[in-house]
MOPAC internal coordinates of N, CA, C and O (Angstrom, degrees):
PM7 1SCF
backbone

  N    0.0000 0     0.00 0     0.00 0    0    0    0
  C    1.6052 1     0.00 0     0.00 0    1    0    0
  C    1.5031 1   110.50 1     0.00 0    2    1    0
  O    1.2310 1   120.00 1   139.53 1    3    2    1
  N    1.2789 1   117.60 1   -40.47 1    3    2    1
  C    1.4910 1   120.71 1   179.82 1    5    3    2
  C    1.6223 1   110.29 1   -63.09 1    6    5    3
  O    1.2310 1   119.48 1   138.78 1    7    6    5
  N    1.2334 1   118.61 1   -41.22 1    7    6    5
  C    1.4856 1   120.73 1   179.86 1    9    7    6
  C    1.5382 1   110.02 1   -66.13 1   10    9    7
  O    1.2310 1   121.16 1   141.64 1   11   10    9
  N    1.3420 1   115.38 1   -38.36 1   11   10    9
  C    1.5177 1   118.09 1  -178.32 1   13   11   10
  C    1.4863 1   109.34 1   -71.37 1   14   13   11
  O    1.2310 1   119.56 1   144.81 1   15   14   13
  N    1.4180 1   118.45 1   -35.19 1   15   14   13
  C    1.4319 1   125.33 1   179.63 1   17   15   14
  C    1.6415 1   108.05 1   -64.79 1   18   17   15
  O    1.2310 1   121.09 1   133.82 1   19   18   17
  N    1.2833 1   115.51 1   -46.18 1   19   18   17
  C    1.4168 1   123.22 1   179.68 1   21   19   18
  C    1.5906 1   111.82 1   -63.03 1   22   21   19
  O    1.2310 1   121.74 1   136.70 1   23   22   21
  N    1.3976 1   114.28 1   -43.30 1   23   22   21
  C    1.3908 1   118.69 1   178.11 1   25   23   22
  C    1.4895 1   109.38 1   -65.81 1   26   25   23
  O    1.2310 1   117.57 1   140.71 1   27   26   25
  N    1.3210 1   122.24 1   -39.29 1   27   26   25
  C    1.3782 1   125.00 1  -178.95 1   29   27   26
  C    1.5447 1   110.27 1   -65.91 1   30   29   27
  O    1.2310 1   121.55 1   137.15 1   31   30   29
  N    1.3000 1   114.63 1   -42.85 1   31   30   29
  C    1.4718 1   118.39 1   177.70 1   33   31   30
  C    1.5609 1   114.93 1   -62.12 1   34   33   31
  O    1.2310 1   123.27 1   144.78 1   35   34   33
  N    1.3534 1   111.33 1   -35.22 1   35   34   33
  C    1.4629 1   120.56 1   179.82 1   37   35   34
  C    1.5817 1   109.53 1   -68.06 1   38   37   35
  O    1.2310 1   121.45 1   127.44 1   39   38   37
  N    1.3186 1   114.84 1   -52.56 1   39   38   37
  C    1.4815 1   120.47 1  -177.02 1   41   39   38
  C    1.4835 1   107.89 1   -65.82 1   42   41   39
  O    1.2310 1   118.63 1   133.49 1   43   42   41
  N    1.2946 1   120.22 1   -46.51 1   43   42   41
  C    1.5314 1   123.14 1  -179.43 1   45   43   42
  C    1.5369 1   111.54 1   -59.40 1   46   45   43
  O    1.2310 1   120.35 1   137.89 1   47   46   45
  N    1.3167 1   116.93 1   -42.11 1   47   46   45
  C    1.4776 1   120.77 1   178.00 1   49   47   46
  C    1.4526 1   112.78 1   -70.53 1   50   49   47
  O    1.2310 1   117.56 1   139.24 1   51   50   49
  N    1.1867 1   122.25 1   -40.76 1   51   50   49
  C    1.4604 1   125.15 1   176.33 1   53   51   50
  C    1.4721 1   110.24 1   -67.95 1   54   53   51
  O    1.2310 1   117.37 1   134.79 1   55   54   53
  N    1.3977 1   122.60 1   -45.21 1   55   54   53
  C    1.3209 1   124.49 1   177.03 1   57   55   54
  C    1.5251 1   112.23 1   -56.02 1   58   57   55
  O    1.2310 1   118.46 1   136.53 1   59   58   57
  N    1.3034 1   120.54 1   -43.47 1   59   58   57
  C    1.3952 1   126.29 1  -179.23 1   61   59   58
  C    1.6354 1   112.63 1   -70.16 1   62   61   59
  O    1.2310 1   123.43 1   139.13 1   63   62   61
  N    1.2875 1   111.02 1   -40.87 1   63   62   61
  C    1.5087 1   113.25 1   175.11 1   65   63   62
  C    1.4816 1   117.98 1   -65.97 1   66   65   63
  O    1.2310 1   121.92 1   137.25 1   67   66   65
  N    1.3877 1   113.92 1   -42.75 1   67   66   65
  C    1.3866 1   119.80 1  -178.32 1   69   67   66
  C    1.6191 1   108.19 1   -75.81 1   70   69   67
  O    1.2310 1   119.05 1   149.24 1   71   70   69
  N    1.3380 1   119.41 1   -30.76 1   71   70   69
  C    1.4958 1   118.67 1   175.76 1   73   71   70
  C    1.4899 1   109.29 1   -66.66 1   74   73   71
  O    1.2310 1   118.59 1   134.44 1   75   74   73
  N    1.3361 1   120.29 1   -45.56 1   75   74   73
  C    1.4911 1   123.66 1  -176.40 1   77   75   74
  C    1.5796 1   107.67 1   -63.72 1   78   77   75
  O    1.2310 1   121.06 1   122.81 1   79   78   77
  N    1.2730 1   115.58 1   -57.19 1   79   78   77
  C    1.4150 1   118.95 1  -175.24 1   81   79   78
  C    1.5033 1   111.44 1   -66.56 1   82   81   79
  O    1.2310 1   118.96 1   149.20 1   83   82   81
  N    1.3571 1   119.59 1   -30.80 1   83   82   81
  C    1.4656 1   121.47 1   177.76 1   85   83   82
  C    1.5685 1   109.21 1   -66.16 1   86   85   83
  O    1.2310 1   121.44 1   138.73 1   87   86   85
  N    1.2678 1   114.85 1   -41.27 1   87   86   85
  C    1.5170 1   121.44 1   179.22 1   89   87   86
  C    1.4582 1   107.36 1   -67.95 1   90   89   87
  O    1.2310 1   118.10 1   136.97 1   91   90   89
  N    1.2791 1   121.23 1   -43.03 1   91   90   89
  C    1.4641 1   119.35 1   179.75 1   93   91   90
  C    1.5822 1   108.28 1   -62.81 1   94   93   91
  O    1.2310 1   119.11 1   140.40 1   95   94   93
  N    1.1948 1   119.30 1   -39.60 1   95   94   93
  C    1.5092 1   122.07 1   173.17 1   97   95   94
  C    1.5661 1   115.73 1   -61.59 1   98   97   95
  O    1.2310 1   124.14 1   128.11 1   99   98   97
  N    1.3043 1   109.66 1   -51.89 1   99   98   97
  C    1.4759 1   113.27 1   179.42 1  101   99   98
  C    1.6162 1   118.00 1   -63.65 1  102  101   99
  O    1.2310 1   123.58 1   144.78 1  103  102  101
  N    1.3629 1   110.73 1   -35.22 1  103  102  101
  C    1.4545 1   116.60 1  -171.87 1  105  103  102
  C    1.5728 1   109.77 1   -95.31 1  106  105  103
  O    1.2310 1   121.45 1   141.78 1  107  106  105
  N    1.3881 1   114.83 1   -38.22 1  107  106  105
  C    1.4451 1   118.06 1  -171.23 1  109  107  106
  C    1.5443 1   114.34 1  -135.92 1  110  109  107
  O    1.2310 1   121.28 1  -148.91 1  111  110  109
  N    1.2952 1   115.16 1    31.09 1  111  110  109
  C    1.4519 1   121.25 1  -177.59 1  113  111  110
  C    1.6062 1   112.98 1   -56.94 1  114  113  111
  O    1.2310 1   120.54 1   135.66 1  115  114  113
  N    1.3302 1   116.58 1   -44.34 1  115  114  113
  C    1.4241 1   115.74 1  -175.13 1  117  115  114
  C    1.5879 1   107.24 1   -70.60 1  118  117  115
  O    1.2310 1   123.39 1   130.55 1  119  118  117
  N    1.3306 1   111.11 1   -49.45 1  119  118  117
  C    1.4839 1   115.68 1  -178.01 1  121  119  118
  C    1.5043 1   112.83 1   -60.34 1  122  121  119
  O    1.2310 1   119.29 1   145.24 1  123  122  121
  N    1.3984 1   118.96 1   -34.76 1  123  122  121
  C    1.4067 1   124.30 1   174.62 1  125  123  122
  C    1.5623 1   111.31 1   -59.10 1  126  125  123
  O    1.2310 1   121.14 1   128.28 1  127  126  125
  N    1.2762 1   115.42 1   -51.72 1  127  126  125
  C    1.4029 1   120.95 1  -179.99 1  129  127  126
  C    1.5776 1   112.57 1   -64.48 1  130  129  127
  O    1.2310 1   120.34 1   139.17 1  131  130  129
  N    1.2844 1   116.95 1   -40.83 1  131  130  129
  C    1.4561 1   121.36 1   175.49 1  133  131  130
  C    1.5549 1   112.77 1   -62.02 1  134  133  131
  O    1.2310 1   121.32 1   140.79 1  135  134  133
  N    1.3629 1   115.09 1   -39.21 1  135  134  133
  C    1.4656 1   120.02 1   178.85 1  137  135  134
  C    1.5704 1   109.91 1   -61.48 1  138  137  135
  O    1.2310 1   122.54 1   151.55 1  139  138  137
  N    1.3483 1   112.74 1   -28.45 1  139  138  137
  C    1.5540 1   116.88 1  -173.96 1  141  139  138
  C    1.5204 1   106.45 1   -93.39 1  142  141  139
  O    1.2310 1   119.01 1   177.58 1  143  142  141
  N    1.4124 1   119.50 1    -2.42 1  143  142  141
  C    1.3171 1   120.96 1   178.69 1  145  143  142
  C    1.6235 1   113.41 1    81.01 1  146  145  143
  O    1.2310 1   120.28 1  -155.18 1  147  146  145
  N    1.3236 1   117.06 1    24.82 1  147  146  145
  C    1.4085 1   123.59 1  -171.41 1  149  147  146
  C    1.5887 1   107.76 1  -114.42 1  150  149  147
  O    1.2310 1   121.03 1   -16.56 1  151  150  149
  N    1.3069 1   115.63 1   163.44 1  151  150  149
  C    1.5124 1   121.11 1   170.93 1  153  151  150
  C    1.5096 1   109.35 1   -64.82 1  154  153  151
  O    1.2310 1   120.19 1   -30.91 1  155  154  153
  N    1.3605 1   117.25 1   149.09 1  155  154  153
  C    1.4304 1   123.57 1   177.24 1  157  155  154
  C    1.5228 1   112.72 1   -55.27 1  158  157  155
  O    1.2310 1   121.84 1   139.49 1  159  158  157
  N    1.3357 1   114.08 1   -40.51 1  159  158  157
  C    1.4442 1   121.61 1  -176.76 1  161  159  158
  C    1.5072 1   114.93 1   -63.76 1  162  161  159
  O    1.2310 1   120.99 1   164.91 1  163  162  161
  N    1.3335 1   115.72 1   -15.09 1  163  162  161
  C    1.4818 1   123.00 1   179.18 1  165  163  162
  C    1.4519 1   114.56 1   -90.95 1  166  165  163
  O    1.2310 1   119.87 1  -178.62 1  167  166  165
  N    1.3974 1   117.85 1     1.38 1  167  166  165
  C    1.3948 1   119.93 1  -174.25 1  169  167  166
  C    1.5862 1   114.56 1   -59.31 1  170  169  167
  O    1.2310 1   123.49 1   138.61 1  171  170  169
  N    1.3719 1   110.91 1   -41.39 1  171  170  169
  C    1.5361 1   115.24 1  -178.26 1  173  171  170
  C    1.5511 1   107.13 1   -67.73 1  174  173  171
  O    1.2310 1   117.24 1   135.79 1  175  174  173
  N    1.2866 1   122.86 1   -44.21 1  175  174  173
  C    1.4918 1   124.80 1   178.47 1  177  175  174
  C    1.4877 1   110.74 1   -57.35 1  178  177  175
  O    1.2310 1   121.58 1   134.89 1  179  178  177
  N    1.3800 1   114.58 1   -45.11 1  179  178  177
  C    1.4949 1   117.27 1  -177.89 1  181  179  178
  C    1.5777 1   109.62 1   -64.12 1  182  181  179
  O    1.2310 1   120.60 1   137.87 1  183  182  181
  N    1.3008 1   116.46 1   -42.13 1  183  182  181
  C    1.5207 1   120.03 1  -177.71 1  185  183  182
  C    1.4951 1   105.66 1   -68.72 1  186  185  183
  O    1.2310 1   120.35 1   141.84 1  187  186  185
  N    1.2722 1   116.94 1   -38.16 1  187  186  185
  C    1.5561 1   114.55 1  -176.55 1  189  187  186
  C    1.4991 1   110.00 1   -68.82 1  190  189  187
  O    1.2310 1   120.68 1   143.87 1  191  190  189
  N    1.3537 1   116.31 1   -36.13 1  191  190  189
  C    1.4577 1   121.02 1   176.85 1  193  191  190
  C    1.5080 1   110.42 1   -61.45 1  194  193  191
  O    1.2310 1   119.21 1   137.33 1  195  194  193
  N    1.3442 1   119.11 1   -42.67 1  195  194  193
  C    1.4071 1   123.62 1   179.71 1  197  195  194
  C    1.6276 1   112.06 1   -63.15 1  198  197  195
  O    1.2310 1   124.26 1   137.62 1  199  198  197
  N    1.4095 1   109.43 1   -42.38 1  199  198  197
  C    1.4162 1   117.88 1   177.14 1  201  199  198
  C    1.5671 1   113.70 1   -61.61 1  202  201  199
  O    1.2310 1   122.12 1   149.18 1  203  202  201
  N    1.2467 1   113.54 1   -30.82 1  203  202  201
  C    1.6031 1   118.69 1  -173.11 1  205  203  202
  C    1.5830 1    99.84 1   -85.22 1  206  205  203
  O    1.2310 1   118.17 1   129.71 1  207  206  205
  N    1.2903 1   121.09 1   -50.29 1  207  206  205
  C    1.5195 1   121.29 1  -174.32 1  209  207  206
  C    1.4661 1   114.89 1   -67.66 1  210  209  207
  O    1.2310 1   122.25 1   140.93 1  211  210  209
  N    1.3490 1   113.30 1   -39.07 1  211  210  209
  C    1.5101 1   117.26 1   177.93 1  213  211  210
  C    1.5412 1   113.51 1   -90.67 1  214  213  211
  O    1.2310 1   121.13 1   145.77 1  215  214  213
  N    1.2590 1   115.45 1   -34.23 1  215  214  213
  C    1.5578 1   119.83 1  -174.53 1  217  215  214
  C    1.4561 1   115.30 1   -63.01 1  218  217  215
  O    1.2310 1   120.92 1   134.42 1  219  218  217
  N    1.3178 1   115.84 1   -45.58 1  219  218  217
  C    1.5080 1   120.51 1   179.68 1  221  219  218
  C    1.5168 1   109.56 1   -62.62 1  222  221  219
  O    1.2310 1   118.87 1   127.51 1  223  222  221
  N    1.3324 1   119.77 1   -52.49 1  223  222  221
  C    1.5031 1   111.95 1  -178.07 1  225  223  222
  C    1.6058 1   113.28 1   -65.95 1  226  225  223
  O    1.2310 1   121.67 1   152.78 1  227  226  225
  N    1.3166 1   114.40 1   -27.22 1  227  226  225
  C    1.5089 1   116.45 1   175.41 1  229  227  226
  C    1.4841 1   109.59 1   -63.27 1  230  229  227
  O    1.2310 1   119.96 1   138.92 1  231  230  229
  N    1.2905 1   117.67 1   -41.08 1  231  230  229
  C    1.4275 1   120.38 1  -177.20 1  233  231  230
  C    1.5617 1   112.39 1   -64.81 1  234  233  231
  O    1.2310 1   124.16 1   135.39 1  235  234  233
  N    1.4108 1   109.62 1   -44.61 1  235  234  233
  C    1.4460 1   115.99 1  -179.58 1  237  235  234
  C    1.5225 1   112.10 1   -62.17 1  238  237  235
  O    1.2310 1   121.67 1   138.72 1  239  238  237
  N    1.2906 1   114.40 1   -41.28 1  239  238  237
  C    1.5478 1   118.80 1  -179.37 1  241  239  238
  C    1.5673 1   109.91 1   -68.66 1  242  241  239
  O    1.2310 1   120.54 1   139.67 1  243  242  241
  N    1.3589 1   116.57 1   -40.33 1  243  242  241
  C    1.3994 1   121.65 1   179.33 1  245  243  242
  C    1.5510 1   114.07 1   -61.73 1  246  245  243
  O    1.2310 1   121.51 1   139.10 1  247  246  245
  N    1.3161 1   114.72 1   -40.90 1  247  246  245
  C    1.4566 1   123.27 1   176.51 1  249  247  246
  C    1.5430 1   107.18 1   -62.20 1  250  249  247
  O    1.2310 1   120.14 1   130.77 1  251  250  249
  N    1.2777 1   117.33 1   -49.23 1  251  250  249
  C    1.4374 1   118.39 1  -178.16 1  253  251  250
  C    1.4706 1   116.06 1   -63.39 1  254  253  251
  O    1.2310 1   121.42 1   134.48 1  255  254  253
  N    1.3110 1   114.89 1   -45.52 1  255  254  253
  C    1.5295 1   119.60 1   175.76 1  257  255  254
  C    1.4735 1   111.75 1   -64.35 1  258  257  255
  O    1.2310 1   118.38 1   129.76 1  259  258  257
  N    1.2600 1   120.69 1   -50.24 1  259  258  257
  C    1.5003 1   127.18 1  -171.87 1  261  259  258
  C    1.6030 1   104.09 1   -63.48 1  262  261  259
  O    1.2310 1   120.32 1   134.77 1  263  262  261
  N    1.3218 1   116.99 1   -45.23 1  263  262  261
  C    1.5091 1   119.63 1  -176.14 1  265  263  262
  C    1.4853 1   107.95 1   -64.10 1  266  265  263
  O    1.2310 1   121.66 1   137.26 1  267  266  265
  N    1.3829 1   114.43 1   -42.74 1  267  266  265
  C    1.4865 1   116.91 1   178.16 1  269  267  266
  C    1.4764 1   116.71 1   -61.60 1  270  269  267
  O    1.2310 1   121.75 1   132.91 1  271  270  269
  N    1.3324 1   114.25 1   -47.09 1  271  270  269
  C    1.4963 1   120.11 1   177.18 1  273  271  270
  C    1.4507 1   111.04 1   -62.49 1  274  273  271
  O    1.2310 1   119.65 1   133.96 1  275  274  273
  N    1.2910 1   118.28 1   -46.04 1  275  274  273
  C    1.4552 1   119.73 1   179.15 1  277  275  274
  C    1.5441 1   116.08 1   -61.72 1  278  277  275
  O    1.2310 1   122.21 1   142.93 1  279  278  277
  N    1.3640 1   113.38 1   -37.07 1  279  278  277
  C    1.4733 1   112.55 1   175.16 1  281  279  278
  C    1.4668 1   114.12 1   -70.44 1  282  281  279
  O    1.2310 1   119.28 1   148.26 1  283  282  281
  N    1.4087 1   118.98 1   -31.74 1  283  282  281
  C    1.4295 1   123.50 1   176.09 1  285  283  282
  C    1.5964 1   113.12 1   -64.64 1  286  285  283
  O    1.2310 1   125.67 1   139.29 1  287  286  285
  N    1.3474 1   106.71 1   -40.71 1  287  286  285
  C    1.6219 1   111.63 1  -177.80 1  289  287  286
  C    1.6116 1   103.45 1   -69.38 1  290  289  287
  O    1.2310 1   120.56 1   140.11 1  291  290  289
  N    1.2423 1   116.54 1   -39.89 1  291  290  289
  C    1.4666 1   114.56 1  -179.53 1  293  291  290
  C    1.4814 1   111.89 1   -56.33 1  294  293  291
  O    1.2310 1   119.25 1   135.42 1  295  294  293
  N    1.3330 1   119.03 1   -44.58 1  295  294  293
  C    1.4599 1   126.22 1  -179.29 1  297  295  294
  C    1.4894 1   110.11 1   -62.36 1  298  297  295
  O    1.2310 1   121.58 1   134.83 1  299  298  297
  N    1.2904 1   114.57 1   -45.17 1  299  298  297
  C    1.5047 1   118.27 1  -178.36 1  301  299  298
  C    1.4842 1   113.21 1   -65.21 1  302  301  299
  O    1.2310 1   120.88 1   137.78 1  303  302  301
  N    1.3981 1   115.92 1   -42.22 1  303  302  301
  C    1.4880 1   121.39 1   172.79 1  305  303  302
  C    1.4400 1   115.54 1   -55.15 1  306  305  303
  O    1.2310 1   120.67 1   141.21 1  307  306  305
  N    1.4116 1   116.32 1   -38.79 1  307  306  305
  C    1.4967 1   119.56 1  -178.95 1  309  307  306
  C    1.5591 1   111.33 1   -71.00 1  310  309  307
  O    1.2310 1   120.05 1   151.38 1  311  310  309
  N    1.2721 1   117.52 1   -28.62 1  311  310  309
  C    1.5000 1   118.71 1  -176.65 1  313  311  310
  C    1.4363 1   111.99 1   -70.74 1  314  313  311
  O    1.2310 1   120.10 1   180.00 1  315  314  313

């Protein structure tokens, strides 16, 4: 159960992160790069950098939280 909870947390977090950043790129890529003072051609690299630096810690935190909550709920259900 713990492994499936961790896998679910990982997949869910990555789906959310890639969905949000992907939509930012598709809808506002040029404006996003301009707001950061960068060339429009660097939008993909900027967003990939954000996905890497923020996505990895998000996954780690999600796995820790979901695993802890799942374990607590399992204990409560057994009682």
